[in-house]
Structure formats: structure tokens, C-alpha cells
TORROBA-776993 format. One record per residue: residue in three letters; x, y negated, z of N, C-alpha, C in turn. Coordinates in steps of 0.001 Angstrom, whole numbers, padded with zeros to 6 digits, always signed. Atoms other than C-alpha are relative to their C-alpha. Example, Ala and Ser with C-alpha at 12.3 -4.5 7.8 and 13.67 -1.06 7.14 Angstrom:
<fikes>
ALA+000890+001190+000000+012300+004500+007800+000900-001200+000000/SER-000820+001190-000060+013670+001060+007140-000770-001090+000730/
</fikes>
This chain:
<fikes>
MET-001195-000193+000566-034080+010411+020515+000470-001406+000346/ALA-000463+001585-000514-031690+007308+021448-000276-000887-001169/ILE+000330+000870+000703-031999+004338+019567+001211+000495-001058/ASP-000829-000110+001135-028521+004673+017966+000284+001384-000885/ASP+000240-001193+000535-029188+008378+017191-000851-000214-001319/LEU+001015+000320+001331-032295+007113+015140+000685-000673-000946/GLN-000362+001039+001275-030572+004190+013282+000853+001077-000713/GLN-000727-000215+000674-028001+006594+012484-000784+001699-001275/SER+001084-001111+000858-030680+009381+011179-000668-000497-001095/VAL+000913+000900+000868-032738+006753+009505+001455-000261-001296/ARG-000936+000270+000703-029215+005649+007822+000521+001324-001371/GLN-000495-000992+000690-028281+009197+006534-001593+000494-000601/MET+001265-000159+000648-032330+009599+005478+000093-000720-001621/LEU-000112+000811+001071-031532+006669+003155+000842+000181-001198/PHE-001366-000042+000576-028090+007067+001751+000822+001137-000395/ALA-000946-001226+000059-026970+010582+002419-000482+000817-001675/LYS+000759-000959+001185-027125+012577-001483-001018+000791+000145/GLU+001016-000755-000030-029355+014867-000066-000640-000380+001363/ALA+000663+001114-001065-031515+013048+002628-000434+001022+000688/ALA+000568-001072-001200-032315+014798+005751-001164-000848+000728/PRO+001189+000440-000799-035803+014090+007260+000502-000457+001318/VAL+000162+000340-001510-036076+011944+010340-000994+000701+000823/GLU+000583-000926-000929-037706+013949+012968-000991-001086+000537/GLY+001080+000882-000220-040908+012458+013925-000726-001016-001059/LEU+000383+001541+000933-041642+010390+010963-000694+000968-001363/SER+000893-000450+000761-044163+011137+008059+001008+000506-001173/ALA-000387-000235+001343-042183+013053+005024+000066-001078-001132/ARG-000288+000602+001298-043580+011548+002462+000024-001620-000069/GLY-000129+001529-000167-043621+007953+003994+001746-000300-000130/GLN-001664-000206+000054-039424+008833+004235+000338-000393-001309/ARG-000031-000230+000915-039451+009375+000830-000250-001043-000875/VAL+000292+001037+000927-041167+006647-000535+000938-001390+000449/TYR-000415+001123-000476-039232+004112+001719+001503+000240-000446/ARG-001168-000480+000461-036013+005989+000718+000132-000897-001537/ARG-000114+000376+000985-036882+005329-002740-000333-001746-000163/GLN+000085+001455+000390-038006+001478-002322+001221-000677+000524/VAL-001359+000627-000888-034516+000578-000229+000841+000447-001129/ARG-001148-000491+000808-032478+002612-002828-000177-001318-001034/ARG+000279+001113+001035-034258+000263-005707+000513-001052-000075/SER-000156+001451-000297-034314-002935-003926+002087-000187+000084/LEU-001858+000005-000702-030022-001995-003131+000549-000107-001896/VAL-000663-000140+001483-029752-001091-007017-000078-001428-000533/ASN+000116+001110+000507-031657-004087-008182+001077-001319+000075/GLY-001113+001206-000450-029400-006495-006148+001561+000078-000411/VAL-000990-000089+001062-026383-004774-007536-000037-000825-001342/THR+000376+000127+001206-027414-005205-010865-000041-001550-000927/LEU+000055+001154+000195-028152-008489-010842+001370-000740-000028/GLY-000892+000632-000049-024834-009521-010147+001465+000697-000916/VAL-000988-000639+000877-022946-007647-013015-000492+000191-001573/PRO+000639+000259+001370-024721-008997-016174+000685+000342-001343/ILE-000929-000462+001408-021750-008455-018743+000110+001587+000460/ALA-000321-001643+000387-021450-004717-017641-001239+000761-000179/ARG+001198-000160+000686-024795-004524-018026-000536+000358-001175/ALA+000311+000044+001513-024946-005597-021446+000832+000947-000813/LEU-000737-000996+000786-022106-003416-022304+000055+001245+000180/LEU+000202-001248-000432-022891-000247-020774-001386+000573-000285/GLY+001322-000379-000181-026633-000419-020709-000628+000270+001218/GLU+000782-000212-001097-029007-000561-018000-000045+001593+000828/GLU+000136-001507-000474-029306+003308-017174+001674+000200+000285/ALA-001438-000184-000233-025602+003742-017136+000671-000984+001491/VAL-000490+000532-001311-024827+000912-014482-001024+000245+001220/GLU+000714-000025-000832-027813+001783-012690+000772+001674+000710/GLY+000055-000865-000557-026618+005176-012502+001590+000281+000853/LEU-001290+000233-000488-022944+004109-011360-000317-000416+001505/ILE+000354+000275-001597-024598+002463-008389-000571+000888+000897/GLU+000825-001248-000741-026838+005680-007459+001337+000158+000715/GLN-001127-000717-000528-023199+007274-007235+000670-000725+001317/TRP-000480+000735-000969-022043+004698-005065-000941-000015+001421/LEU+000842-000158-001359-024897+004723-002690-000012+001329+000652/ASP-000249-001300-000205-024226+008468-002543+001174+000092+000678/ALA-001321-000303-000199-020614+008181-001822-000001-000897+000912/SER-000256+000983-001075-020771+004702+000289-000900-000528+000655/VAL+001133+001143-000743-023069+003205+002698+000114-000948+000147/PRO-000394+001196-000228-023159-000229+002291+000054-000310+001605/THR+000288+000052-001301-022193-001745+005538-000062-001644-000073/THR+000422+000878+000104-023114-005579+004823-001564+000026+000232/ARG+001344+000222-000350-026281-006924+006132-000526-001561-001120/LEU+000518+001048+001074-026328-009820+003207-000097+000689-001622/TYR+000908-000728+001074-028228-009230+000223+001090-000271-000959/TRP-000875+000160+000794-025579-010827-001739+001051+000325-000064/GLN-001105-000798-000271-022564-009039-000859-000083+001247-000333/LEU+000115-001499+000507-023912-005769-002097+000515+000064-001487/PRO-000638-000220+001170-022197-006400-005521+001816+000050+000272/LEU-001300+000247-000163-018909-007359-003805+000463+001762+000397/GLU-000004-001272-000644-018980-003690-001868-000108+001021-001404/PHE+000167-000519+001091-020294-002217-005129+001625+000016-001069/ALA-001032+000382+000514-017006-003906-006768+001463+001004+000486/GLY-001261-000607-000941-014662-002462-004013+000071+001587-000452/TRP+000266-001450+000512-015918+001230-004932+000292+000118-001525/VAL-000518-000077+001726-015495+000687-008766+001534+000256+000169/ALA-001334+000011+000142-011833-000243-008141+000637+001375+000243/GLU-001033-001042-000395-011331+003014-006739-000582+001469-000721/MET+000541-001553+000978-013084+005499-009377+001487+000457-001052/PRO-001218-000896+000786-010446+007908-010709+000078-000225-001627/SER+000130+000221+001751-011552+007460-014361-001498-000584-000488/PRO+001297+000636+000514-013807+004677-015360-000179+000106-001020/VAL+000559+000004+001625-015721+004555-018330+000888-001028-000916/HIS-001529+000979+000579-012883+001890-019547+001080-000481+001035/PRO-000713+000455-000837-009818+000760-017871-000321-001492+000120/ALA+000335+001541-000882-010924-003034-017649-001385-000328+000319/LEU+001346+000002-000933-014474-001824-016142+000284-000713+001263/PRO-000208+000472-001416-013195-002269-012611+000414-001502+000092/GLU+000128+001417-000038-011862-005578-013402-000967-001004-000422/LEU+000974+000584+000094-014956-006540-014962-001204-000230+001021/VAL+000673+000059-000989-016904-005844-012243+000482-001029+001360/HIS-000828+000875-000912-014277-007511-010118-000316-001543+000106/TRP+000249+001613+000367-014423-010962-012009-001534-000277+000380/GLU+001569+000569+000050-018349-010954-012137-000389+000464+001389/THR+000183-000350-000990-018985-009888-008658+001251-001254+000974/ALA-000693+001329-000263-016204-012795-007819-000423-001049+000205/GLU+000604+001281+000228-018212-015410-009083-001120+000237+000956/VAL+001240+000128-001370-021230-014422-006873+001165-000347+001237/ASP-000124+000233-000975-018858-014482-003930+000674-001507-000085/ILE-000375+001265-000210-017661-017962-004937-000587-001177+000300/LEU+001146+000859-000209-021085-019402-005605-000486+000280+001861/ASN+000198-000324-001220-021703-018453-001974+000909-000207+001402/ALA-001056+000689-001246-018555-019843-000160-000776-001006+000388/PRO+000161+001579-000511-019021-022706+002002+000895-000884-000649/ASP-000534+001148+000547-018279-026210+000986+001650-000253+000794/ALA-000973+000698-000620-015061-027951+001845-000371-000937+000860/SER+000263+000478-001465-014804-029661+005095+000190-001310-000611/SER+000313+001411+000533-015214-033907+004610+001599-000347+000505/GLU-001577+000741-000595-011465-034368+006457+000702-000469-001319/ALA-000894+000290+000174-009390-036286+004914+001303+000597-000333/LEU-001779-000514-000248-005873-034537+003730+000848-000952-001161/SER-001005+000966+001210-003023-035672+001406-000140+000446-001283/ALA-000087-000693+001395-002872-034974-001991+001555+000266-000337/ALA-001501-000247+000142+001152-034711-001634+000339+001225+000438/PRO-000900-001055-000563+002545-031477-001345+001388-000263+000486/THR-001017+000328-000228+005120-031938+000912+000880+001603+000421/ASP-001013-001001-000383+007900-029592+002131-000526+000633+001528/GLY+000425-000510-001177+006557-029066+005631-001479-000125+000308/ALA+001415-000255-000249+002918-029317+004930-000721+001041-000384/ARG+000691-001165+000229+000222-026413+004573-000950-000591-000839/ALA+001047+000308+000932-001992-026356+001842-001566+000453+000944/GLU+001448-000122-000390-005826-026330+002586-000448+000676-001620/LEU+001164-000230+001011-007631-024142-000542-001105-000290+000257/HIS+001982-000230-000644-011151-024665-001027-000406+001296+000348/PRO+000705-001256-000568-013063-022270+000727-000465+001114-001137/SER+000886-000749+000807-014691-020870-002665+001480+000500-000853/ALA-000992-000096+001095-010994-020500-004289+000249+001808+000199/ARG-000320-001311-000084-010299-017198-005152+001306+000584-001224/LEU-001170-000433+000716-006683-015595-006744-000327+001325-000520/CYS+000276-001090+000901-007070-012731-009436+001241+000192-000747/ILE-000910-000356+001140-004797-010885-011573-000927+001114-000593/TYR+000899-001195+001215-006346-008796-014858+000968+000236-000453/ARG-000497-000160+001078-004691-006948-017180-000691+000137-001216/HIS+000597+000501+001026-007415-007758-019477-000476-000784-000004/PRO+000308+001371-000284-009012-010846-020246-001373+000363+000249/VAL+001693-000256-000432-012466-009881-018559-000519-001866+000395/HIS+000215+000933-000091-012358-013525-017506-000871-000921-001498/ARG+000790+001057+000860-013340-015047-020756-001095+000868-000755/MET+000847-000529+000180-016097-012377-021428-001225-000789+000189/THR+001137+000478-000631-019645-013081-021310-000856+001164-000492/VAL+000935-001226-000128-023332-011235-021756-000016+000103-001640/GLU+000293-000072+001767-022734-011868-025850+001121+001366-000063/SER-001515-001062+000268-019265-009608-025516-000644+001369-000386/THR+000374-001274+000496-020007-006383-027710+001050+000937+000403/ASP-001070-001054-000421-016638-004643-027033+000788-000317+000749/TRP-001152+000391-001090-014199-004077-024307+001189-000697-000225/PRO-001430+000480+000135-011146-005969-024270+001254+000632-000064/GLU-001016-000923+000066-007694-004995-025410+000485-000263+001063/ALA-000673+000355-001420-005353-005011-022654+000823-001025-000150/LEU-001226+001331+000095-003123-008371-022173+001647+000661-000039/GLU-001356-000501-000273+000559-008074-022991+000791-000280+001305/THR-000590+000480-001835+001397-009854-019527-001539-000437+000512/PRO+001482+000092-000235-001199-009816-017049-000322-001745+000340/ALA+000843+001397-000174-003626-013163-016380-000037-000038+001545/PHE+000185+000694-000922-003051-015024-013290-001081-000963+000160/ILE+001375+001248+000187-006196-016941-012367-000316-000404+001346/ILE+000605+000432-001086-007586-019244-009846-001310-000407+000225/ALA+001353+000168+000432-011274-019292-009537-000689-000870+001141/TYR+000412+000624-001218-013232-021919-007438-001562-000708-000363/ARG+001412+000648+000227-016645-023523-006936+000285-001456+000237/ARG+000594+001418-000090-017336-027167-008063-001348-000647-000477/GLY+001453+000402+000260-020394-028612-007754-000757+001642+000194/GLU+000606-001450+000269-022797-025496-008793+000528+000769-000883/ARG-000480-001019+001233-020454-024328-011396+001346+000601+000678/VAL-000922-000390-000097-017758-021726-011268+001223-000085-000811/PHE-001021+000399+001155-014416-023048-012711+001235+000874+000320/TRP-001203-001037-000568-011241-020949-013098+001336-000546-000812/ASN-001054+000483+001005-007971-021930-014610+001481+001125+000267/LEU-001209-001074+000125-004802-019605-015824+001133-000633+000855/LEU-000913+000464-000610-001750-019978-013531+001308+000533-000782/GLU-001231-000955+000007+001958-019336-014072+000582+000726+001144/PRO-000556-000675-000935+003662-016579-012359+000270-000271+001406/GLN-000807+000417-001187+005636-018537-009922-001332-000873+000390/VAL+001165+000831-001001+002377-020806-009199-000748+000745+000547/ALA+000474-001174-000812+000417-017713-008731+000573+000274+001673/GLN-000485-000176-001553+003123-016672-006171-000132-000539+000768/LEU-000145+001192-001145+003366-019831-004176-001316+000146+000546/LEU+001311+000259-001001-000486-020301-003846-000352+001146+000843/ALA+000318-001364-000629-000555-016482-002544+000853-000029+001292/LYS-000586-000060-001037+002273-017350-000006-000926-001354+000692/LEU+000873+001234-000814+000281-020884+000746-001210+000485+000722/ALA+001140-000398-000348-002892-018728+001152+000401+000412+001476/GLU-000168-000760-001251-001193-016818+004018+000428-001123+001084/GLY-000347+000679-001307-000315-019701+005980+001387-001061-000374/ALA-000970+000523+000219+002960-020835+004561+000019-001323-000287/THR+000094+001538+000603+004236-024325+004199+000434+000110-001311/VAL-000627+000015+001673+005184-025525+000784+001569+000280+000113/GLY-001141-000360+000230+008848-025530+001471+000032+001429+000452/GLU-000148-001644-000221+008667-022034+002943-000285+000676-001326/GLY+000073-000522+001477+007014-020964-000276+000675-000262-001262/LEU-001112+000440+001072+009239-022632-002263+001407+000813+000097/ALA-001208-000922-000565+012198-020757-000378-000474+001530-000553/PHE+000192-001852+000831+010465-017205-001525+000031-000028-001065/LEU-000956-000142+001516+010585-018012-004865+001017-000182-000214/GLU-001681+000004+000617+013976-018844-004912+000467+001299+000570/SER-000498-001600-000588+014428-015431-002659-000131+000931-001221/LEU+000238-001136+001024+012991-013803-005781+000705-000447-001409/TYR-000596+000395+001727+014260-015937-009002+001462-000201+000538/GLY-001482+001019+000134+017511-017588-007723-000026-001155+000171/ALA-000141+001427+000214+016754-020745-008977-001649-000230-000310/VAL+001288+000666+000814+013122-022847-009558-000042-000952+000229/ASP+000225+001658+000462+012285-026073-010652-000811-000610+001392/ARG+000786+000391-001140+010895-027263-007399-000998-001512-000335/GLY+000644+000606+000210+009597-030420-009001-000986+000132-000499/VAL+001241-000399+001297+007267-028695-011730-000668+000629+001010/LEU+000807-000790-000902+006054-026309-008904-001075-001403+000650/VAL+001009+001084-000860+004873-029371-006880-000738-001136-000985/GLU+000828+000852+001181+003558-031300-009961-001451+001172-000277/ARG+001104-000784+000464+001095-027877-010646-000518+000288+001320/LEU+001177+000078-001360-000244-028017-006867-000495-001426-000091/GLY+000582+000979+000337-000806-031314-007252-000938-000509-000878/ALA+001536+000157+001144-003171-031116-010568-000836+001129+000779/LEU+000957-000674-000217-004745-028232-008749-000950-000889+001288/VAL+000809+000411-000751-005740-030620-005895-001168-001194-000573/GLU+001002+000946+000902-007228-033060-008803-000990+001177-000753/ARG+000846-000944+000809-008967-029872-010336-001259+000425+001198/GLY+000751-000516-001202-010534-029279-006719+000320+001807+000585/ALA-000101-001604-000623-009156-025533-006136+000745-000443+001184/LEU-000692+000526-001875-006946-027201-003257-000419-001010+000260/VAL+000454+001109-000444-008599-029550-001025+000762-000979-000006/GLY-001008+001187-000221-005077-030888-000199+000624+000932+001169/PHE-001311-000721-001208-002237-030741+002519-000411-000495+001296/ARG-000091+000600-001379-001543-031190+006157+001524+000142+000416/GLY-001202-000307-000418+001687-032222+007347+001202-001229-000367/ALA-001148+000932-000111+004925-033817+007124+000124-000898-001165/GLU-000506+000610+001252+006357-036552+004665+000457+000651-000831/LEU-000435-000638+001129+007006-035907+001256+001344+000216-000163/ALA-001630-000590+000199+010566-034112+000646-000087-000306-001701/THR-000320+000028+001433+012153-034754-002540+000356+001498-000495/PRO-000161-001229+000143+012149-031872-004133+001249+000482-001191/ARG-001317-000307+000377+015543-029985-005118+000023+000948-001070/
</fikes>
């Protein structure tokens, strides 16, 4: 059997809902290996979702993870990324246990992602958000939108949260060894999303003006400066400060 065919057979043996034995290998050994590998993956994901585990219970969460393994073969080779792939699957579930579950799993696994993100470079950047400048977000910064206040939940939470009247726009990031988050005004969140795509500050502000007709450029520039002070943004590269219009 060719190496590629063997690898595919082993993956099928490990992850297919109905395991097909690999020719030439011990059937008992394959059963033991499958059980050990899947148990390791289940443990890796459950560690990343402690709040969901507290709300749903160990068995229910492990059952969801087993369903994920049956339906979607993990693609990552990094153990800490397993909860992120699980979160993507939960987000596509047609009928989750509760409407807040996909958001909660996303929030919990976003924290895993943030804690494992690289540090910012030591290059000195301007703290002034200029029209011609491009923003550099901290490598750990993640923009999130939630319709339930999952970002305020803890392992002590005993009930699912009610839906918010308006979505919560959040930027989460690492400072030292801790995860911090800030609520954002919708326009600030939209501006940050454009900057994360590579737009200059001026281009981002123009984009908002195309949506809203008029925006307070001065206030938005101040908000960006505050995010530099908090560590969500590393700074800005580019032209001299233009007077906000």
C-alpha cells in the first residue's frame, strides 16, 4: 500500500463514524489506538471550553465533540488549535442546545487563540492615527460580535444569557499573560475592521462616511489612540497627522 493511501486509511480508521480497519494491522490494536487518539482529542477540546462544560455537563460536551469528530476530520497539527476547529463546527450546527452556545464556544476558543498568538514586534511605531497611516493591530487582537453577553460569563454562570437588544462589538487582545477586552462603538468596530484589511485611517474614515453620510472624525481618531494606549493596537505607520474634519 502506498504511503498516501496508508495515511488516508489510518485517518478513516480514526475518524470515520463507522471505523474501517486498515489492512495488515492488528484489529485489536487499531481499536485501542482509535480509542486513545479520540480520547486525547476530546480532552484537548474540553479544556478549551470550561464555561460550556460547566453549563452543559461533561457528558453533553464530550458527546458534541464526538459528533464533531465523526462529521469533520481535524486538519490542524497543533493541539491547541483543536478547540478553534470545534468552534467552527458548532457555529454551523442547525439547532444548537441554546442560541448562545455557538457564541460562547467562539468566545472561549478565541481566548485560547489570543493566548497562543505571537507577541508584537519591538519596532517603534507612531501612536498618532494619521489619515495616511496604516494601523498595526496587536497580533493577538481579535474582533468579535455577539448577540448574547457571552464575554461576561464565567465558570460560575448557572444560566444561559438573554439576547442583547443590540449586538456587542468587542476587541479582545493579550497584554502580558492575560486576555483583555473592550466594548466598541459600532463605528469604531467597523473602522477597525477596515484597518485590519489594510486600509489607511483616511480610507477607513471615508468608508464610514459612505455608510453614514457624516462621522465625527475627531472622536474616532481619539478612540484609535485610546486603543494604542490599552495595547489592542501597536501603533501606526505612515504620514503626518492630518487635522480631523
